[in-house]
C-alpha positions as CSV (number, residue, x, y, z in Angstrom):
1,M,-282.4,18.6,119.7
2,T,-284.3,15.6,120.5
3,S,-288.3,15.6,120.9
4,S,-288.3,14.7,124.3
5,I,-285.6,17.4,125.5
6,A,-287.8,19.6,123.4
7,A,-291.1,18.8,125.0
8,E,-289.6,19.0,128.3
9,V,-288.2,22.3,127.1
10,G,-291.5,23.4,126.4
11,E,-292.6,22.1,129.5
12,R,-290.8,23.8,131.3
13,K,-291.3,27.0,129.8
14,A,-294.6,26.9,130.2
15,R,-294.5,26.4,134.2
16,G,-292.3,29.4,134.3
17,R,-294.7,31.8,132.5
18,P,-297.4,33.9,134.9
19,R,-301.2,32.4,133.4
20,S,-302.2,35.8,132.6
21,T,-299.4,36.6,130.6
22,P,-300.4,35.7,126.5
23,T,-297.8,33.8,124.9
24,A,-297.5,36.7,122.1
25,L,-296.3,39.0,124.5
26,L,-293.2,37.1,125.6
27,T,-290.1,38.9,125.0
28,F,-286.7,38.0,124.0
29,A,-286.1,39.4,127.5
30,D,-288.4,37.1,129.0
31,E,-287.0,34.0,127.2
32,I,-283.4,35.2,128.3
33,R,-285.0,35.2,132.2
34,D,-286.2,32.2,132.1
35,G,-283.7,30.4,130.9
36,L,-281.4,31.3,133.6
37,L,-284.0,30.9,136.0
38,R,-284.0,27.4,134.5
39,Q,-280.8,26.9,134.8
40,H,-280.1,28.4,138.0
41,E,-282.6,25.9,140.0
42,F,-281.2,23.0,138.2
43,S,-277.5,24.2,139.2
44,V,-278.7,24.9,143.1
45,R,-281.1,21.7,142.9
46,T,-277.4,19.3,141.6
47,L,-274.6,21.2,143.6
48,F,-271.7,18.8,144.7
49,P,-271.5,16.9,146.8
50,S,-274.8,15.5,146.6
51,P,-277.1,12.1,147.3
52,L,-278.3,12.3,143.8
53,Y,-276.4,9.9,142.3
54,R,-275.4,7.4,145.8
55,E,-277.7,4.9,144.8
56,D,-277.0,5.5,140.6
57,P,-274.0,5.8,139.4
58,V,-275.9,4.8,135.8
59,R,-277.3,8.1,136.1
60,Y,-274.0,10.0,136.8
61,F,-272.0,8.5,134.1
62,R,-275.2,9.7,131.6
63,D,-276.2,13.3,133.1
64,V,-272.6,14.7,134.1
65,L,-270.6,12.8,132.2
66,G,-272.4,12.9,129.3
67,V,-271.4,9.1,128.8
68,E,-273.2,6.0,128.0
69,P,-271.5,3.1,129.8
70,W,-271.5,-0.6,127.9
71,S,-272.8,-3.6,129.6
72,K,-269.4,-4.4,131.0
73,Q,-268.9,-0.8,132.7
74,I,-272.4,-0.9,134.1
75,E,-271.7,-4.0,135.5
76,I,-268.4,-3.2,137.2
77,I,-270.2,0.8,138.2
78,E,-273.1,-0.8,140.0
79,A,-270.8,-3.3,141.8
80,V,-268.7,-0.4,142.8
81,R,-272.0,0.6,144.6
82,D,-272.9,-2.5,145.9
83,F,-269.6,-4.0,147.2
84,S,-266.7,-3.1,149.2
85,R,-263.7,-5.5,147.1
86,V,-264.5,-5.5,143.1
87,A,-261.4,-7.0,140.9
88,V,-261.6,-6.5,137.2
89,A,-259.3,-8.5,135.3
90,S,-259.5,-7.6,131.6
91,G,-258.0,-8.0,128.1
92,H,-256.9,-4.8,126.0
93,K,-259.0,-2.3,125.1
94,V,-261.9,-2.5,127.0
95,S,-262.1,0.9,128.3
96,K,-260.7,-0.1,132.1
97,S,-259.1,3.6,132.7
98,H,-262.3,4.8,131.7
99,T,-264.4,3.4,134.0
100,A,-261.6,3.6,136.6
101,A,-261.8,7.5,135.9
102,G,-265.7,7.9,135.7
103,I,-266.2,5.9,139.2
104,A,-263.7,8.0,140.9
105,L,-265.7,11.0,139.5
106,W,-268.8,9.6,140.9
107,H,-267.5,8.9,144.1
108,Y,-265.9,12.6,144.1
109,C,-269.2,14.1,144.2
110,S,-271.4,12.0,145.4
111,W,-270.0,12.2,149.5
112,P,-269.3,15.0,151.6
113,D,-266.5,13.7,153.2
114,A,-265.5,11.9,149.8
115,R,-261.3,11.0,149.0
116,V,-260.1,8.8,146.1
117,I,-256.7,7.4,145.6
118,M,-255.6,5.8,142.6
119,S,-252.9,3.6,141.9
120,S,-250.7,2.1,139.5
121,T,-246.9,0.9,138.8
122,T,-245.9,3.6,137.3
123,A,-246.2,7.3,137.0
124,R,-247.0,6.9,133.2
125,Q,-249.9,4.6,133.9
126,V,-251.1,7.2,136.9
127,D,-250.4,10.3,134.9
128,Q,-250.8,9.9,131.4
129,I,-252.8,6.8,131.3
130,L,-255.6,7.6,134.3
131,W,-255.4,11.1,135.5
132,R,-255.7,12.4,131.6
133,E,-258.6,10.2,131.5
134,L,-260.2,11.7,134.4
135,R,-259.2,15.4,133.1
136,M,-260.5,14.6,130.3
137,M,-263.7,13.6,131.8
138,R,-264.4,16.3,133.6
139,A,-263.7,19.0,130.9
140,R,-266.0,17.2,129.4
141,S,-268.6,17.1,131.3
142,G,-271.8,19.0,132.3
143,R,-273.8,18.0,129.4
144,C,-276.1,15.3,129.4
145,V,-276.0,12.3,126.9
146,R,-279.3,13.2,124.9
147,C,-278.1,16.7,124.6
148,K,-274.6,15.9,123.4
149,A,-276.4,13.9,120.9
150,A,-279.1,16.2,120.4
151,D,-276.4,19.7,119.8
152,P,-272.5,17.8,119.5
153,D,-271.0,20.7,119.1
154,G,-272.8,22.6,121.9
155,H,-273.7,25.6,119.9
156,V,-277.4,25.5,121.1
157,I,-277.3,23.7,124.5
158,G,-275.0,25.3,126.8
159,T,-272.5,23.7,129.9
160,P,-274.2,22.8,131.6
161,C,-277.0,21.6,129.9
162,E,-280.5,21.0,131.9
163,H,-280.1,17.7,132.9
164,S,-276.3,18.0,134.2
165,A,-274.5,20.1,136.7
166,L,-270.4,21.0,136.7
167,I,-268.2,19.0,139.0
168,D,-266.5,21.4,140.9
169,G,-262.8,21.7,142.4
170,D,-259.0,22.6,141.6
171,L,-257.7,20.1,138.9
172,G,-254.2,19.6,138.7
173,D,-252.1,18.8,135.7
174,L,-250.7,15.5,137.6
175,A,-252.7,13.0,139.9
176,R,-250.6,14.0,142.8
177,T,-251.6,17.2,142.4
178,G,-255.2,15.7,142.6
179,L,-258.8,17.1,141.9
180,K,-259.6,18.8,145.2
181,S,-262.8,20.8,146.4
182,R,-263.4,23.6,149.2
183,D,-265.1,21.3,151.3
184,F,-262.4,18.8,151.4
185,R,-263.6,15.9,149.0
186,E,-260.3,15.3,146.7
187,V,-259.4,12.2,144.2
188,V,-255.4,12.2,143.8
189,G,-252.7,9.6,142.4
190,F,-249.8,7.9,143.6
191,T,-247.6,5.1,142.1
192,A,-247.6,1.8,143.3
193,R,-243.8,2.5,144.4
194,E,-245.1,4.7,147.1
195,A,-246.6,3.0,149.9
196,E,-245.8,5.3,152.7
197,A,-248.2,7.7,150.5
198,V,-251.0,5.1,149.8
199,A,-250.8,4.6,153.4
200,G,-250.4,8.0,154.6
201,I,-254.4,8.8,153.6
202,S,-257.6,7.8,155.9
203,G,-261.1,8.7,155.9
204,N,-265.0,7.4,156.7
205,R,-265.4,7.8,152.5
206,L,-262.6,6.5,150.8
207,L,-261.9,4.2,147.6
208,Y,-258.8,3.3,146.3
209,L,-258.6,2.7,142.3
210,I,-256.0,0.4,141.8
211,D,-254.6,-0.3,137.4
212,E,-252.5,-2.7,136.1
213,A,-252.9,-4.0,139.8
214,S,-251.5,-8.0,138.6
215,G,-248.2,-5.7,138.8
216,V,-249.2,-4.1,142.0
217,P,-246.7,-5.2,145.3
218,D,-248.3,-6.9,147.9
219,L,-247.0,-4.1,150.5
220,I,-249.0,-2.2,149.2
221,F,-252.3,-3.9,149.4
222,E,-251.1,-4.4,152.9
223,A,-251.4,-0.5,153.3
224,I,-254.2,-0.6,151.6
225,E,-255.7,-2.7,154.3
226,G,-254.9,-1.4,157.4
227,N,-257.0,1.7,156.3
228,R,-260.3,-0.8,154.9
229,A,-260.6,-1.0,158.4
230,G,-262.7,2.2,158.8
231,G,-264.7,1.1,156.0
232,A,-263.0,2.0,152.4
233,K,-263.6,0.4,148.9
234,I,-261.1,-0.8,146.7
235,V,-261.1,-1.6,142.9
236,L,-259.1,-3.7,140.9
237,F,-257.9,-3.2,137.2
238,G,-255.4,-5.2,135.2
239,N,-254.6,-7.8,132.8
240,P,-254.2,-11.3,134.7
241,T,-250.7,-11.0,133.5
242,R,-249.3,-12.8,137.1
243,N,-250.3,-16.3,139.2
244,E,-249.6,-14.5,142.4
245,G,-250.1,-11.7,144.7
246,E,-253.6,-10.0,145.7
247,F,-255.1,-9.7,142.3
248,F,-254.7,-13.6,141.9
249,D,-255.7,-13.9,144.7
250,A,-258.7,-12.4,144.4
251,F,-259.9,-14.6,142.0
252,H,-259.0,-17.9,143.5
253,S,-258.2,-17.7,147.5
254,K,-260.0,-15.1,148.3
255,S,-262.9,-15.1,145.6
256,A,-265.5,-15.3,148.3
257,L,-264.2,-11.6,149.4
258,Y,-264.3,-9.9,146.2
259,K,-266.8,-9.4,143.3
260,T,-265.3,-10.3,140.3
261,F,-265.7,-9.6,136.6
262,H,-263.3,-11.1,133.3
263,V,-263.9,-8.6,130.8
264,S,-262.8,-10.0,127.1
265,S,-261.7,-7.8,124.2
266,E,-264.2,-10.0,122.5
267,E,-267.5,-8.7,124.5
268,T,-267.4,-5.1,123.3
269,P,-269.8,-3.5,121.1
270,N,-267.2,-2.9,118.3
271,V,-266.7,-6.7,118.0
272,I,-270.5,-8.0,118.3
273,E,-271.7,-5.2,115.9
274,R,-268.5,-5.3,113.6
275,R,-268.2,-1.7,113.3
276,V,-267.0,0.9,115.5
277,V,-269.8,1.9,118.1
278,I,-267.2,3.3,120.6
279,P,-264.2,5.1,119.4
280,G,-261.3,3.0,121.4
281,L,-262.3,-0.1,122.2
282,A,-261.3,-3.6,120.7
283,T,-262.5,-3.5,117.8
284,Y,-263.5,-7.0,115.7
285,E,-260.5,-6.7,112.9
286,W,-258.2,-6.5,115.7
287,V,-259.5,-9.8,118.0
288,E,-259.2,-11.7,114.4
289,E,-255.9,-10.3,113.9
290,K,-254.7,-11.4,117.2
291,K,-256.0,-15.3,116.3
292,I,-253.8,-15.5,113.6
293,E,-251.0,-14.0,115.3
294,W,-251.3,-15.6,118.9
295,G,-253.4,-18.3,118.7
296,E,-256.9,-18.8,120.2
297,D,-255.9,-21.1,122.5
298,S,-252.6,-19.4,123.5
299,P,-251.8,-18.2,126.8
300,I,-250.9,-14.8,125.4
301,Y,-254.5,-14.5,123.9
302,S,-256.1,-15.9,127.0
303,V,-254.8,-13.2,129.1
304,R,-254.5,-10.4,126.5
305,I,-257.7,-11.2,124.5
306,K,-260.2,-12.7,127.5
307,G,-258.9,-11.7,130.7
308,K,-258.4,-14.9,131.8
309,F,-255.6,-15.7,133.8
310,A,-253.0,-18.3,132.0
311,V,-252.7,-21.7,133.0
312,H,-249.6,-23.1,131.8
313,E,-247.1,-20.3,133.2
314,A,-245.2,-22.8,135.4
315,G,-242.0,-23.6,133.8
316,R,-241.6,-20.6,131.2
317,I,-238.2,-18.4,131.8
318,F,-239.9,-15.8,130.5
319,S,-243.5,-15.0,132.5
320,L,-246.1,-12.5,130.8
321,H,-246.3,-10.8,133.9
322,A,-242.5,-10.4,133.9
323,I,-242.5,-9.7,129.9
324,E,-245.5,-6.3,130.5
325,Q,-243.7,-5.4,133.8
326,A,-240.1,-4.9,131.3
327,Q,-242.9,-3.2,129.1
328,Q,-243.8,-0.8,131.4
329,R,-240.9,0.2,132.8
330,W,-239.6,1.0,129.4
331,Y,-241.2,4.8,129.5
332,E,-239.2,5.7,132.8
333,T,-235.5,4.1,132.6
334,P,-233.4,6.1,131.4
335,A,-230.9,5.2,128.1
336,S,-228.0,5.6,130.2
337,G,-224.1,3.0,129.2
338,R,-223.3,1.5,126.2
339,L,-224.1,0.8,123.3
340,F,-224.8,-2.2,122.4
341,V,-226.3,-3.6,118.7
342,G,-227.8,-7.0,118.1
343,V,-227.9,-8.7,114.9
344,D,-229.2,-12.3,114.1
345,P,-228.5,-12.9,110.5
346,A,-231.0,-14.8,108.1
347,G,-229.7,-14.1,104.4
348,E,-230.9,-12.9,101.2
349,S,-233.4,-15.6,100.2
350,G,-236.5,-13.3,100.8
351,M,-238.0,-16.1,102.1
352,G,-239.0,-17.1,105.7
353,D,-237.0,-15.7,108.4
354,E,-235.8,-11.8,109.1
355,T,-232.6,-10.2,109.9
356,A,-233.0,-9.0,112.7
357,F,-231.5,-5.8,114.6
358,C,-232.0,-4.5,118.5
359,V,-230.6,-1.4,119.8
360,R,-229.9,-1.2,123.5
361,R,-228.4,1.1,125.9
362,G,-227.8,-0.4,129.4
363,L,-231.2,-1.6,130.8
364,K,-233.4,0.7,128.2
365,Q,-234.1,-1.7,124.2
366,L,-234.0,1.4,122.2
367,A,-235.1,0.0,118.7
368,L,-235.9,-3.3,117.5
369,R,-236.3,-3.9,113.9
370,T,-236.6,-6.9,111.0
371,I,-236.4,-7.2,107.4
372,L,-236.5,-9.5,105.0
373,G,-233.4,-10.4,102.3
374,L,-230.6,-8.7,103.4
375,N,-227.1,-10.0,102.5
376,E,-224.1,-9.3,104.6
377,Q,-223.4,-6.1,102.7
378,Q,-226.6,-4.3,103.2
379,I,-227.0,-5.9,107.0
380,L,-223.4,-4.1,107.4
381,V,-225.4,-0.5,106.1
382,H,-228.1,-1.4,108.3
383,V,-225.8,-1.1,110.9
384,L,-224.1,1.4,110.7
385,Q,-227.6,3.5,109.8
386,L,-228.9,2.3,113.5
387,I,-225.2,3.4,114.9
388,G,-225.6,6.6,113.4
389,E,-229.1,6.9,114.9
390,H,-227.9,6.0,118.3
391,K,-224.3,6.8,119.3
392,V,-223.1,9.7,121.3
393,P,-219.5,11.7,120.4
394,R,-216.7,9.9,121.2
395,E,-218.4,6.4,121.9
396,T,-217.1,2.7,120.5
397,P,-220.8,0.6,120.3
398,V,-220.3,-2.8,120.3
399,V,-221.9,-5.2,117.5
400,V,-223.2,-8.7,118.8
401,I,-224.2,-10.9,116.0
402,D,-224.9,-14.9,115.3
403,R,-221.7,-16.3,113.6
404,E,-223.2,-19.9,113.4
405,G,-223.5,-20.9,109.8
406,S,-223.1,-20.0,106.4
407,I,-224.7,-16.7,106.8
408,G,-223.2,-15.7,110.2
409,S,-219.6,-16.7,108.9
410,K,-220.1,-14.5,105.9
411,L,-221.3,-11.3,107.8
412,N,-218.5,-12.0,110.6
413,T,-216.1,-11.7,107.6
414,A,-217.6,-8.9,106.4
415,L,-218.3,-7.0,109.1
416,R,-214.3,-7.7,110.3
417,N,-213.0,-6.8,106.7
418,F,-214.9,-3.2,107.1
419,L,-213.2,-2.7,110.4
420,D,-209.9,-3.4,109.3
421,E,-210.3,-0.2,107.6
422,N,-212.3,1.4,109.7
423,A,-211.2,0.8,112.9
424,N,-212.7,2.0,116.2
425,T,-216.4,2.5,114.3
426,F,-217.8,-0.2,116.9
427,E,-216.3,-3.8,118.5
428,L,-217.6,-6.2,117.0
429,V,-218.2,-10.1,119.2
430,A,-219.1,-13.0,117.1
431,V,-220.9,-15.8,118.8
432,S,-221.4,-19.4,117.9
433,A,-224.4,-20.1,120.6
434,S,-224.2,-23.9,119.5
435,N,-220.9,-24.2,121.1
436,G,-220.8,-25.2,125.0
437,A,-221.1,-22.8,127.9
438,I,-218.2,-20.9,128.6
439,R,-219.7,-19.2,131.3
440,Q,-221.0,-21.3,133.6
441,P,-220.6,-24.9,132.3
442,V,-221.3,-26.7,135.0
443,I,-225.1,-25.2,134.8
444,Y,-225.9,-24.5,131.5
445,D,-225.3,-26.8,128.3
446,R,-224.7,-25.0,125.5
447,I,-224.2,-20.8,124.9
448,R,-227.8,-20.0,123.0
449,D,-228.7,-21.6,127.2
450,E,-226.2,-19.0,129.0
451,L,-227.9,-16.2,125.9
452,V,-230.8,-16.7,127.5
453,A,-229.8,-16.4,131.4
454,N,-228.1,-13.7,130.7
455,L,-231.2,-11.9,129.0
456,E,-233.6,-13.7,132.0
457,Q,-231.5,-11.8,134.2
458,W,-231.0,-8.5,132.5
459,L,-234.6,-8.4,132.4
460,R,-235.0,-8.8,136.1
461,D,-232.1,-6.4,137.0
462,G,-234.6,-3.8,135.6
463,G,-233.9,-4.4,132.2
464,T,-237.0,-2.6,130.0
465,L,-238.5,-4.0,126.4
466,L,-240.1,-2.5,123.8
467,E,-243.8,-3.1,122.7
468,D,-243.7,-5.9,120.3
469,D,-246.5,-8.4,119.9
470,K,-244.0,-10.9,118.2
471,L,-240.9,-10.7,120.5
472,V,-244.1,-11.0,122.9
473,R,-244.7,-14.7,122.0
474,E,-241.4,-15.4,121.3
475,L,-239.9,-14.7,124.8
476,H,-243.1,-16.7,126.4
477,A,-242.3,-19.7,124.0
478,F,-238.9,-20.6,126.0
479,E,-239.0,-22.8,128.9
480,W,-235.9,-24.9,131.1
481,K,-235.2,-28.7,130.5
482,S,-232.8,-30.9,131.8
483,S,-229.7,-32.4,129.5
484,I,-228.3,-35.9,130.2
485,K,-225.9,-34.5,132.3
486,G,-227.7,-32.4,133.9
487,R,-227.4,-29.4,132.6
488,L,-229.8,-27.2,132.0
489,K,-231.1,-26.3,128.1
490,V,-233.8,-24.1,126.5
491,T,-236.8,-24.9,124.3
492,P,-234.5,-26.3,121.3
493,K,-235.5,-23.4,118.2
494,E,-236.6,-26.7,116.2
495,T,-239.3,-26.8,118.6
496,I,-240.2,-22.9,119.0
497,R,-239.9,-22.4,115.1
498,K,-243.1,-25.0,115.3
499,V,-244.5,-23.3,117.6
500,L,-244.5,-19.6,116.3
501,G,-244.7,-20.7,113.0
502,R,-241.5,-19.1,112.7
503,S,-237.7,-18.3,113.7
504,P,-237.4,-16.0,117.1
505,D,-235.5,-13.5,115.4
506,R,-236.3,-11.0,117.3
507,F,-235.6,-12.7,120.4
508,D,-231.8,-13.6,119.3
509,A,-231.1,-10.4,118.2
510,T,-232.8,-9.1,121.8
511,A,-230.9,-11.8,123.7
512,L,-227.3,-10.9,122.0
513,S,-227.6,-7.2,122.5
514,V,-227.6,-8.0,126.3
515,W,-224.8,-10.4,126.1
516,E,-221.6,-8.3,127.1
517,P,-218.2,-10.1,126.9
518,L,-216.9,-9.6,130.2
519,S,-213.7,-8.1,128.2
520,L,-215.1,-5.3,127.6
521,Q,-215.5,-3.9,131.2
522,E,-212.6,-1.6,130.9
523,L,-212.9,1.5,128.8
524,P,-211.1,4.5,128.0
525,E,-211.5,7.2,130.8
526,S,-212.2,9.5,127.4
527,A,-215.0,7.0,126.9
528,Q,-216.2,7.2,129.8
529,A,-216.5,10.7,130.0
530,A,-218.1,10.7,126.7
531,I,-220.7,8.1,127.4
532,A,-221.6,9.9,130.6
533,Q,-221.7,13.3,129.4
534,H,-224.0,12.8,126.8
535,T,-226.1,9.2,128.3
536,A,-229.1,10.2,130.7
537,G,-227.0,12.2,133.1
538,G,-225.7,9.4,135.4
539,E,-221.8,9.2,135.9
540,A,-219.8,6.2,134.6
541,P,-217.8,4.4,137.4
542,S,-214.1,4.9,137.3
543,G,-212.9,2.5,135.4
544,M,-216.0,0.9,134.0
545,D,-218.7,0.9,131.4
546,P,-222.2,1.7,133.4
547,Y,-223.2,-1.3,132.3
548,A,-220.8,-3.7,131.8
549,G,-220.4,-7.5,131.6
550,A,-219.9,-8.0,135.5
551,M,-223.2,-6.2,136.0
552,A,-225.1,-7.8,133.4
553,W,-224.4,-11.2,134.7
554,R,-224.8,-12.7,138.2
555,S,-224.9,-16.2,138.9
556,R,-227.9,-18.3,139.0
557,S,-227.9,-19.4,142.5
């Protein structure tokens, strides 16, 4: 126990004893009685909802939640107290979800009619990140920062400690169930797709906390704005991935209406002190690694580390916002449809480029692997291994390879020789990306351009990506240009190599994995039944692959 806490306990003990009672005559029962009386006195004084912390939310974090907020957290917490609209654009690992959960609990505990609505782009973000954070903070509340430091395990100083209080209410496992008190205060959560649920809540003390705000559609903000007429507050958190929408406007055309913050991963105490001060925040080593991997002047570094909006997004085929949305959708998207494996071979030299493998089923990327120094037979072994890991019974997967150059030609020959003796193990599609466009030759110059456009459309249709920083950088490097004949061409591969310092192997394998030749639309009925039975519960349309080429490819208007 720290000296200050010990002194305070001593003073309380002294105040609680009759003047005529000698210290030596106090019994153990007297000590217990005094302790219970002091605990009862404090718990009554801080029964929630209480005005005690309305003007001092930082003290609430310290006393009730037992959390010592760092400098940027303090600025944001106090801004929510003082302003009706707050927007926080941040890099990764700066405690934005932790801050949002703490603010929700402070609001809930401070006003008799408090209502808090937490929302984000996906159910996973709401339930497994925001709501999980709130549940943990509530479970760990009831002991102040000083008492936690003096007795980390709580063996001596119980819960609540003399300087704290318990947060009341019934807590559900999911955000939709919420935290609800007997006097009708509540904290609940919905996804940003549930506009009616968000719009259907009103109250005098209403607080909206929106996470991943770049990805929240304008329809939700329109619904919120209707409720703000009664004095509701709104706080936006997110990585600045999109240069349009309410979150972007909060820092630009509506900046006079919002109190705004940019929180860089470079500002965390862990980075500044070059040691772990607060577990879970961005570390110095991680930030330095990203400087090398992404480049300090790159748009990706600006968005994901500095918390700044990218200024060179115009013309990008795959915007950072689109990529991040595809990653967030991954957790909720079923793997339904035929199995595809994209292979971008690099050869066995062991130097430079890697052979990349991408496994996809329907709208879900299932695996992305890169290996250095493989010959064509070793690539075949890895293809068969991936098929074995992901195929369902009676399914014939499709393997799509780049057959360009001597390496691609050798791989094509090796795979066809294997199929001569092992028919129906998989169907092979060999693509020559440098050949003239075959699907829309009036619009695109080469098959490589069509591959890029096809991947873009697949993402627009709901395609999802695994989190892979190298793939993100590769995707973000592509732009459209016009050829002499007026056809669309993507950034030349040589230019991409210079930008990245390597070949975009992950991108190539991903683009190949979503390339579905129209000739593969028709499947035997037995294959359709097998896929429908063993993949994510969906039934295949009669006579068609659940994600056939005609569905994957849509003409660009």
